[in-house]
C-alpha positions as CSV (number, residue, x, y, z in Angstrom):
1,M,0.3,-18.7,4.4
2,N,-3.3,-19.4,3.5
3,T,-6.1,-17.0,2.5
4,T,-7.7,-16.9,6.0
5,E,-4.3,-16.1,7.6
6,I,-3.5,-13.4,5.0
7,F,-6.9,-11.8,5.6
8,G,-6.5,-12.0,9.4
9,R,-3.0,-10.3,9.3
10,N,-4.2,-7.6,6.9
11,L,-7.4,-7.0,9.0
12,R,-5.3,-6.6,12.1
13,N,-2.8,-4.3,10.4
14,K,-5.7,-2.1,9.0
15,L,-7.3,-1.9,12.5
16,D,-4.0,-1.0,14.1
17,A,-3.2,1.6,11.5
18,Q,-6.5,3.3,12.1
19,R,-6.3,2.8,15.9
20,R,-9.6,0.9,15.9
21,T,-10.2,-2.2,17.9
22,Q,-11.8,-5.5,17.2
23,A,-14.7,-4.5,19.4
24,D,-15.2,-1.3,17.3
25,L,-15.5,-3.4,14.2
26,A,-17.8,-5.9,15.9
27,R,-20.1,-3.1,17.0
28,Y,-20.1,-1.6,13.4
29,L,-21.0,-5.1,11.9
30,K,-23.4,-6.0,14.7
31,T,-21.5,-9.2,15.5
32,T,-19.5,-10.4,18.4
33,R,-16.0,-9.5,19.2
34,A,-15.2,-13.3,19.3
35,T,-16.2,-13.5,15.7
36,V,-13.9,-10.7,14.7
37,S,-11.2,-12.3,16.8
38,R,-11.5,-15.5,14.8
39,W,-11.1,-13.5,11.6
40,V,-8.1,-11.6,12.9
41,G,-6.6,-14.9,14.1
42,G,-6.8,-16.4,10.7
43,E,-9.3,-19.1,11.8
44,C,-12.0,-18.3,9.3
45,L,-13.2,-15.7,6.7
46,P,-16.3,-13.6,6.9
47,R,-18.9,-13.8,4.1
48,P,-18.2,-11.7,1.0
49,Q,-20.9,-9.2,1.8
50,T,-19.4,-8.8,5.3
51,I,-15.9,-8.3,3.7
52,D,-17.5,-5.5,1.7
53,K,-18.8,-3.8,4.9
54,I,-15.4,-4.2,6.5
55,C,-13.8,-2.5,3.5
56,S,-16.3,0.4,3.8
57,Y,-15.6,0.7,7.5
58,L,-11.8,0.6,7.0
59,N,-11.9,2.6,3.8
60,C,-10.0,0.0,1.8
61,T,-10.4,-2.5,-1.0
62,T,-11.1,-6.2,-0.9
63,E,-7.6,-6.6,-2.5
64,D,-6.1,-4.7,0.5
65,L,-7.5,-7.4,2.8
66,M,-7.1,-10.5,0.7
67,S,-3.7,-10.0,-1.0
68,D,-0.4,-11.1,0.5
69,H,1.5,-7.9,0.7
70,S,4.6,-9.5,2.3
71,K,5.7,-10.8,-1.1
72,P,8.2,-8.5,-2.8
73,V,6.9,-6.5,-5.7
74,A,9.2,-6.0,-8.7
75,M,10.1,-2.3,-9.1
76,L,9.7,-0.6,-12.4
77,P,12.7,1.2,-13.9
78,Q,11.3,4.6,-13.2
79,D,10.7,3.6,-9.5
80,I,14.3,2.6,-9.2
81,I,15.5,5.9,-10.7
82,A,13.1,7.9,-8.5
83,E,14.3,6.1,-5.4
84,E,18.0,6.7,-6.4
85,I,17.3,10.4,-7.1
86,E,15.4,10.9,-3.8
87,S,18.3,9.3,-1.8
88,N,21.0,11.4,-3.4
89,P,20.9,15.2,-2.9
90,K,23.3,15.9,-5.8
91,L,21.1,14.0,-8.2
92,M,18.0,15.8,-6.8
93,R,19.6,19.2,-7.5
94,L,20.6,18.2,-10.9
95,M,17.1,17.0,-11.7
96,F,15.6,20.3,-10.6
97,Y,18.2,22.2,-12.7
98,F,17.2,20.3,-15.8
99,M,13.5,20.6,-15.1
100,K,13.8,24.5,-15.1
101,M,15.8,24.5,-18.4
102,P,13.9,25.5,-21.6
103,D,13.2,22.6,-23.9
104,E,15.6,23.5,-26.6
105,E,18.5,24.0,-24.1
106,L,17.5,20.7,-22.5
107,D,17.6,18.9,-25.9
108,K,21.1,20.3,-26.6
109,E,22.3,19.3,-23.1
110,I,20.9,15.7,-23.5
111,E,22.6,15.5,-26.9
112,R,25.9,16.7,-25.4
113,L,25.7,14.3,-22.5
114,S,24.9,11.3,-24.7
115,K,28.1,11.6,-26.8
C-alpha cells in the first residue's frame, strides 16, 4: 500500500469515527468535495499545509494520517502482562490485594514467592 492509499484510508477512518462527511471537510477547507474524494480514494495527497489544516479539523496528528496502522505493533512485556491481568479476574484480584499491602509486607511476600 502506498502513501496516498494509506492517507486516504486513514482520512476516511477519521471522518467516519467523528461522523463527519467528505463534504464537511471540503467546506472547512474551502475546496471541492471531489478533491476530498480523490484524497480519500488514495488518488493523490493534499499539500503539507492542507494536511496540517485537516489535522486541526480532525484533532489528530500528521502521523495519524500518514502512518500505516494496519501493521502489527510489537507489544512491550508490561503490555502483555497488563493484557493478561485484565483478561483474568483472579489475577486482577491478586494484583489489587498486593497493591493494598504495605511495602514491607509486600517485600516479604515477593521474597517468599521467589523461592
